[in-house]
C-alpha positions as CSV (number, residue, x, y, z in Angstrom):
1,X,161.3,11.1,66.9
2,X,159.2,8.6,67.8
3,X,158.3,8.7,71.0
4,X,157.8,12.6,70.7
5,X,155.0,11.8,68.4
6,X,153.2,9.5,70.9
7,X,153.6,12.4,73.8
8,X,151.9,15.1,71.2
9,X,149.1,12.6,70.1
10,X,148.6,11.8,73.8
11,X,148.5,15.9,75.0
12,X,146.0,16.7,71.7
13,X,143.9,13.4,72.3
14,X,143.5,14.1,76.0
15,X,142.8,18.0,75.6
16,X,140.4,16.8,72.6
17,X,138.8,14.4,75.3
18,X,138.8,17.5,77.8
19,X,137.5,19.5,75.7
20,X,134.0,17.0,74.5
21,X,134.2,17.0,78.5
22,X,134.4,20.7,79.6
23,X,131.5,21.8,76.5
24,X,129.3,19.2,77.9
25,X,129.5,20.4,81.6
26,X,128.9,24.5,79.9
27,X,125.9,22.8,78.4
28,X,124.7,21.1,81.1
29,X,124.6,24.4,83.4
30,X,123.4,26.2,80.3
31,X,120.2,23.8,81.0
32,X,120.1,24.1,85.0
33,X,120.7,28.3,84.3
34,X,117.4,27.7,81.9
35,X,115.4,25.5,84.4
36,X,115.9,28.0,87.3
37,X,114.9,30.9,84.8
38,X,111.7,29.2,83.9
39,X,111.0,28.6,87.6
40,X,111.8,32.2,88.2
41,X,109.3,34.0,85.0
42,X,107.0,31.5,85.6
43,X,106.7,32.4,89.2
44,X,106.0,35.9,88.1
45,X,103.1,34.5,86.3
46,X,101.2,32.9,89.0
47,X,100.4,36.3,90.5
48,X,99.9,38.7,87.1
49,X,97.2,35.9,86.3
50,X,95.9,35.5,89.9
51,X,95.1,39.2,89.8
52,X,93.4,39.5,86.5
53,X,90.5,36.1,87.4
54,X,92.7,34.2,85.3
55,X,93.5,30.2,86.1
56,X,97.0,29.6,87.0
57,X,96.9,25.8,88.4
58,X,99.1,24.7,85.3
59,X,101.4,26.5,85.2
60,X,102.1,26.2,89.1
61,X,102.1,22.0,88.2
62,X,104.8,23.0,86.1
63,X,107.0,24.5,88.0
64,X,106.0,21.9,90.9
65,X,107.3,19.2,87.9
66,X,110.7,21.1,87.7
67,X,110.9,21.2,92.0
68,X,110.6,17.2,92.0
69,X,112.9,16.6,88.8
70,X,115.5,18.8,90.4
71,X,115.1,16.5,93.7
72,X,114.8,13.3,92.0
73,X,117.9,14.5,90.1
74,X,116.5,13.8,86.8
75,X,118.9,13.2,83.9
76,X,119.2,17.1,82.8
77,X,118.4,18.1,86.7
78,X,121.6,16.3,88.1
79,X,123.4,19.7,89.5
80,X,126.9,18.5,89.2
81,X,129.4,20.8,91.5
82,X,127.5,22.9,92.7
83,X,124.9,20.7,94.9
84,X,125.1,22.4,98.1
85,X,124.2,25.7,97.7
86,X,121.5,25.8,94.9
87,X,120.3,22.8,96.9
88,X,120.2,25.5,100.0
89,X,118.5,27.8,97.6
90,X,115.7,25.9,96.5
91,X,114.4,24.1,99.5
92,X,114.4,28.0,100.9
93,X,112.4,28.7,97.5
94,X,110.1,26.1,98.0
95,X,108.7,27.4,101.7
96,X,108.2,30.7,100.1
97,X,106.0,29.3,97.4
98,X,104.2,27.1,99.3
99,X,103.4,29.7,101.5
100,X,102.6,31.9,98.3
101,X,99.9,29.1,96.4
102,X,98.1,29.0,100.2
103,X,97.6,32.8,100.4
104,X,96.5,32.3,96.5
105,X,93.7,29.2,97.5
106,X,92.5,31.9,100.7
107,X,92.3,34.8,98.1
108,X,90.6,33.0,95.8
109,X,87.9,31.5,98.8
110,X,87.9,35.3,100.6
111,X,89.7,38.0,98.5
112,X,90.4,41.7,98.9
113,X,93.1,43.7,99.2
114,X,94.9,43.1,102.6
115,X,95.2,38.7,100.7
116,X,96.2,40.7,97.3
117,X,98.8,42.3,98.6
118,X,100.4,39.2,100.4
119,X,100.4,37.4,97.3
120,X,102.0,40.5,95.6
121,X,105.3,40.3,98.3
122,X,105.0,36.7,98.6
123,X,105.6,36.9,94.6
124,X,107.8,39.1,95.2
125,X,110.4,37.1,97.5
126,X,110.1,34.0,95.6
127,X,111.0,35.8,92.5
128,X,114.1,37.1,94.0
129,X,114.7,33.4,95.5
130,X,114.1,31.9,91.8
131,X,117.3,35.2,90.7
132,X,119.2,33.7,93.6
133,X,118.8,30.2,92.0
134,X,120.0,31.6,88.3
135,X,123.2,33.6,89.7
136,X,124.0,30.7,92.1
137,X,124.0,28.5,88.9
138,X,126.4,31.1,86.3
139,X,128.9,31.8,89.7
140,X,128.7,27.6,90.6
141,X,129.5,27.6,86.1
142,X,132.1,29.8,86.9
143,X,133.6,28.5,89.3
144,X,133.9,25.7,87.3
145,X,136.0,27.6,84.8
146,X,138.9,28.3,86.8
147,X,139.2,24.3,87.6
148,X,139.3,23.3,83.6
149,X,142.0,26.0,83.1
150,X,144.1,24.5,86.2
151,X,144.3,21.3,84.7
152,X,144.7,23.2,81.4
153,X,147.9,24.8,83.0
154,X,148.6,21.1,84.6
155,X,148.2,19.7,81.1
156,X,150.4,22.2,79.6
157,X,152.9,21.0,77.3
158,X,151.7,21.9,74.3
159,X,151.9,25.8,75.3
160,X,150.1,27.1,72.4
161,X,147.4,24.4,71.9
162,X,146.4,24.9,75.5
163,X,146.7,28.3,74.6
164,X,143.8,28.3,72.5
165,X,141.5,25.9,74.1
166,X,141.6,27.9,77.0
167,X,140.6,31.2,74.8
168,X,137.8,29.2,73.4
169,X,136.1,27.6,76.2
170,X,136.7,30.3,78.5
171,X,134.8,33.3,75.6
172,X,132.4,30.7,75.0
173,X,131.2,30.5,78.5
174,X,131.2,34.2,79.5
175,X,129.0,34.6,76.3
176,X,126.8,32.3,77.1
177,X,126.2,33.4,80.6
178,X,126.6,36.7,79.6
179,X,123.8,36.6,77.3
180,X,121.9,34.1,79.4
181,X,122.0,36.7,82.9
182,X,121.6,39.6,80.2
183,X,118.7,38.5,77.5
184,X,116.0,36.8,77.6
185,X,116.3,33.6,75.7
186,X,113.7,33.3,74.0
187,X,112.8,36.4,72.4
188,X,116.5,38.2,72.6
189,X,115.3,41.2,74.1
190,X,116.9,43.1,77.7
191,X,115.9,40.5,81.3
192,X,114.3,41.6,84.2
193,X,117.8,41.4,86.0
194,X,118.9,43.7,83.5
195,X,115.3,46.3,83.6
196,X,116.7,46.3,87.2
197,X,120.1,47.7,86.4
198,X,119.2,49.9,83.5
199,X,116.4,51.7,85.8
200,X,119.2,52.1,88.4
201,X,120.9,53.7,86.1
202,X,118.7,55.6,84.4
203,X,116.8,57.3,88.0
204,X,121.2,58.8,88.6
205,X,121.4,60.3,85.3
206,X,118.2,61.6,85.8
207,X,119.0,63.0,89.4
208,X,122.1,64.5,87.6
209,X,120.7,66.2,84.4
210,X,117.0,66.8,85.8
211,X,115.2,65.4,82.7
212,X,111.9,62.9,82.3
213,X,111.7,59.4,82.3
214,X,108.7,57.6,82.1
215,X,107.9,53.7,82.3
216,X,105.5,51.5,79.8
217,X,104.4,48.2,81.5
218,X,102.5,45.9,79.0
219,X,101.6,42.3,78.7
220,X,99.6,40.3,76.3
221,X,96.0,39.9,76.6
222,X,94.5,36.2,76.9
223,X,97.7,34.4,76.5
224,X,96.6,32.1,77.5
225,X,94.3,31.2,75.6
226,X,96.6,31.1,72.5
227,X,98.9,28.8,74.2
228,X,96.3,26.2,75.6
229,X,94.3,26.0,71.9
230,X,97.5,26.0,69.5
231,X,100.5,25.1,72.1
232,X,103.1,26.8,73.5
233,X,104.9,27.1,70.3
234,X,102.5,29.1,68.9
235,X,102.2,31.3,72.0
236,X,106.3,31.8,72.0
237,X,105.6,33.0,68.3
238,X,103.9,35.3,69.4
239,X,106.0,36.6,72.1
240,X,108.6,36.7,69.2
241,X,106.8,38.5,67.1
242,X,105.3,41.8,69.7
243,X,108.8,41.8,70.4
244,X,110.2,42.4,67.1
245,X,107.1,44.6,66.3
246,X,107.4,46.6,69.2
247,X,111.3,46.8,69.0
248,X,110.0,48.6,65.6
249,X,108.1,51.7,67.7
250,X,110.9,52.1,70.6
251,X,113.5,54.6,70.3
252,X,117.5,54.7,70.4
253,X,117.5,55.5,73.7
254,X,114.8,53.8,75.1
255,X,115.4,50.3,76.8
256,X,113.1,47.2,76.1
257,X,112.9,44.1,78.2
258,X,110.5,41.3,78.7
259,X,110.3,41.3,82.9
260,X,107.9,37.9,82.9
261,X,106.0,35.7,81.2
262,X,103.9,37.9,78.9
263,X,105.0,41.5,80.5
264,X,106.8,43.9,78.8
265,X,108.5,47.4,79.7
266,X,109.9,50.0,78.1
267,X,111.9,52.4,79.7
268,X,111.7,55.6,78.0
269,X,114.5,58.0,78.7
270,X,113.8,61.6,78.5
271,X,110.2,60.8,77.8
272,X,107.3,62.5,79.7
273,X,104.0,61.3,80.6
274,X,102.4,63.4,77.1
275,X,105.4,61.5,74.9
276,X,105.1,58.7,76.6
277,X,101.4,57.8,76.2
278,X,102.0,58.7,72.7
279,X,104.4,55.9,72.1
280,X,102.1,53.4,74.4
281,X,99.5,54.5,72.0
282,X,101.6,53.5,68.9
283,X,102.9,50.5,70.5
284,X,99.1,49.0,70.9
285,X,98.2,50.4,67.5
286,X,100.6,48.1,65.8
287,X,99.6,45.1,67.7
288,X,96.1,45.2,67.4
289,X,96.7,46.0,63.5
290,X,99.4,42.6,63.2
291,X,98.4,39.6,61.6
292,X,98.9,36.9,64.2
293,X,98.2,34.2,61.5
294,X,96.8,31.1,63.1
295,X,96.8,33.3,66.4
296,X,94.5,35.5,65.3
297,X,93.7,38.7,66.6
298,X,96.2,39.5,69.4
299,X,96.1,43.0,71.8
300,X,98.0,44.2,73.9
301,X,96.6,46.2,77.9
302,X,99.6,49.4,79.0
303,X,100.0,51.4,82.0
304,X,102.3,54.5,81.9
305,X,103.7,56.5,84.9
306,X,106.2,59.5,85.0
307,X,109.2,59.3,87.4
308,X,108.9,61.1,90.5
309,X,111.8,62.8,92.5
310,X,113.0,61.0,94.9
311,X,111.0,57.7,93.9
312,X,112.2,54.3,94.3
313,X,112.1,52.2,90.9
314,X,109.4,49.3,92.6
315,X,107.6,52.4,93.8
316,X,107.8,53.4,90.0
317,X,107.0,50.1,88.6
318,X,104.3,49.8,90.8
319,X,102.3,52.9,89.6
320,X,102.8,51.7,86.1
321,X,101.7,48.6,87.0
322,X,98.7,49.5,88.8
323,X,97.8,51.6,85.6
324,X,98.5,47.6,83.6
325,X,95.5,46.4,85.7
326,X,93.0,49.4,85.0
327,X,93.9,48.6,81.3
328,X,92.8,45.0,82.4
329,X,89.7,45.9,84.3
330,X,88.2,48.3,81.5
331,X,88.7,45.9,78.9
332,X,92.0,45.0,77.6
333,X,93.7,46.6,74.7
334,X,93.8,50.0,76.7
335,X,96.2,52.2,77.6
336,X,96.1,53.9,81.6
337,X,98.5,55.8,83.0
338,X,99.4,56.8,86.4
339,X,100.6,60.6,86.7
């Protein structure tokens, strides 16, 4: 009886230590995914700010710091089991990002349409590489979980205890990874990856049922000024507040996504250009009238485009984004359409 008690205690202790170790690795992997996500989001902001003639040097410096921390393997940046493919992706991204930074410097000296197009193309390549890093980290974390489950089987003397532990860890990791892959960590709404999937799905549904789809793209005017003058916590608060009040204006069939740093998109299903314009006007007015406290008056600029037959998701986004650019050029706090 004593031997059984001792063995049971050892099994429970070993399982407990392993659970603690597993949770620590999961939390660390979540940090790596988050840092990769920060690179992904920041790259989007670089080109947007550059195209709006706003400074982005602070963002570039932040990305360089994260790259340096990964290379030097600082405490929170140790890759732990995802070394090979992640580093390869990081190196590939670094090359493209350096090319993007060079073109930005050239654009500042000699701004012209070809340089602008090159920056946007390189920005998209960088975003895709950064997105690959996020999913590489998620895949590595999933592979670790397979190994963890195998170790539980080897340890598994107390079958019931082991089964419960595996179930708890598996669900924790699954929920964590699904959230990171689907939702924006700060605002809790759908992220860029979800936007791409939903847009593809809506276009396929449209080809079958022939209903209109409109896309609204908007971002926060002078958002960098809020961060610079009040700090990133204030900026995060503005992002969360705009998310809350904008969500209240959208319908159940709409898909509200955060697709970049301060950029959002609404996929308005079964909505033509006229009704999308009404929704965009409501969003603009609601934000404009809201009291943001210390941040003062906050406004948004919006661009709208309605899906055309046989159009690609990228071309629809570009048309809405071009309309957003015109809204910025018209003085901000505007709604522009691209019919």
